[in-house]
C-alpha positions in Angstrom: -12.8 -4.7 13.1 -9.4 -4.4 11.6 -6.6 -1.9 13.0 -5.4 -1.5 9.5 -6.8 -1.4 6.1 -4.0 -1.7 3.4 -5.2 -0.4 0.4 -3.8 -0.7 -2.9 -5.3 -0.2 -6.4 -4.3 -2.2 -9.5 -4.6 -1.8 -13.3 -3.0 -4.4 -15.5 -0.3 -5.1 -12.8 0.2 -9.0 -13.6 4.1 -8.5 -13.7 4.3 -7.0 -10.1 0.7 -7.9 -8.4 2.0 -11.0 -7.1 5.1 -9.7 -5.3 3.3 -7.0 -4.1 0.2 -9.1 -2.2 2.9 -11.5 -1.1 4.8 -8.5 0.4 1.7 -7.8 2.6 0.0 -11.0 3.5 3.4 -11.9 5.2 4.0 -8.8 7.4 4.5 -9.7 10.7 1.5 -7.4 11.9 -1.6 -9.8 11.1 -5.1 -7.6 12.3 -5.5 -5.4 8.7 -7.9 -5.8 5.8 -6.3 -6.1 2.5 -8.4 -4.0 0.0 -7.4 -3.8 -3.5 -9.5 -2.1 -6.1 -9.2 -3.5 -9.4 -9.1 -0.5 -11.7 -10.7 -2.3 -14.9 -7.4 -4.2 -16.0 -7.6 -5.8 -19.0 -4.5 -8.3 -18.3 -4.7 -10.8 -15.9 -4.7 -8.6 -12.7 -7.4 -9.9 -11.6 -7.3 -13.6 -12.0 -3.7 -13.2 -10.5 -5.7 -11.3 -7.5 -8.5 -13.9 -7.3 -6.2 -17.2 -7.0 -5.1 -16.2 -3.3 -7.3 -17.8 -0.5 -7.0 -15.0 2.3 -9.6 -13.8 4.0 -8.1 -10.5 4.7 -8.2 -9.8 0.7 -11.4 -8.0 -0.5 -11.4 -7.3 -4.2 -13.6 -4.6 -5.7 -13.7 -4.1 -9.3 -14.3 -1.0 -10.8 -16.9 -1.4 -13.9 -13.7 0.7 -15.9 -10.8 2.5 -15.6 -11.4 5.0 -13.2 -7.7 6.3 -12.7 -5.6 6.1 -9.5 -6.9 9.0 -7.2 -10.8 8.0 -7.6 -10.2 4.5 -7.0 -8.3 5.2 -4.0 -11.0 7.5 -3.0 -13.2 4.7 -3.3 -11.5 2.4 -1.3 -11.2 5.2 1.1 -15.1 5.2 1.1 -15.5 1.7 1.7 -12.5 1.0 4.1 -12.8 -0.7 7.5 -10.0 -0.3 9.5 -9.0 3.0 11.3 -5.9 3.4 10.0 -4.9 3.1 6.1 -1.5 1.8 5.1 -1.1 2.5 1.1 0.7 -0.1 -1.0 1.1 0.2 -5.0 1.1 -2.9 -6.8 4.4 -2.7 -7.9 5.7 -2.5 -4.2 7.2 -4.4 -2.1 6.8 -4.4 2.0 9.1 -5.9 4.2 7.5 -8.2 6.2 7.7 -5.8 9.6 6.7 -2.6 7.7 2.8 -2.6 9.1 4.3 -3.7 12.7 6.6 -0.7 13.0 4.1 1.5 11.4 1.0 0.7 13.8 3.5 0.6 17.0 4.8 4.1 16.1 1.4 5.5 15.8 0.3 4.0 18.8 3.0 5.5 20.8 2.4 8.6 19.3 -1.3 9.4 19.2 -0.2 12.9 18.1 0.8 11.5 15.0 -1.7 11.3 12.1 0.5 10.7 9.0 3.8 9.0 8.6 5.2 7.1 5.5 8.9 5.5 4.8 12.0 5.0 3.1 12.0 3.1 0.0 14.7 1.4 -2.6 13.9 1.7 -5.8 14.9 -1.7 -7.4 15.4 -2.8 -11.3 14.1 -5.9 -12.8 16.8 -8.2 -11.1 15.9 -6.6 -7.4 19.4 -4.8 -7.6 18.8 -1.6 -5.6 19.8 1.6 -7.7 18.4 4.3 -5.7 17.6 4.8 -1.8 14.9 7.4 -0.3 15.3 8.4 2.7 13.0 8.7 5.6 12.1 12.3 6.4 11.8 12.7 10.3 10.1 15.7 11.7 7.4 18.0 10.7 9.9 21.1 9.9 12.3 18.9 7.8 9.0 17.9 5.9 7.9 21.3 5.2 11.2 22.4 4.1 11.5 19.3 1.8 8.2 20.1 -0.1 8.5 23.2 -0.1 11.7 23.2 -2.0 10.3 20.6 -4.6 7.7 22.7 -5.2 
């Protein structure tokens, strides 16, 4: 059984999905399944996903477009990992993302949720904004309360 399920829903993401998939397949942490929910794509997204011959990838097709939330909930119901790592189809994960997150959770058993910072990049791969990591439950609560 895999320790981690990387869960990604895709819908007409042919422009970005290859880079998202490759960023997960190149992770330094290897004990994961990569569960991809195809949410009724009408472009070449499904074909791109199927072009990978990697046993960690499990492609599930929705019969029609259900939306992101329902697709992710479906993925949660059929995931086999003890932990869930979310990836969007237009995300590029650093190669040690899963390793860092898994090791942190193993060393801090009282933690049940974690996230990361992020760089927003343009079509040329240039960073135009940086989201910083929010550390600590009090800072997170304050940030959530300020945004609502």
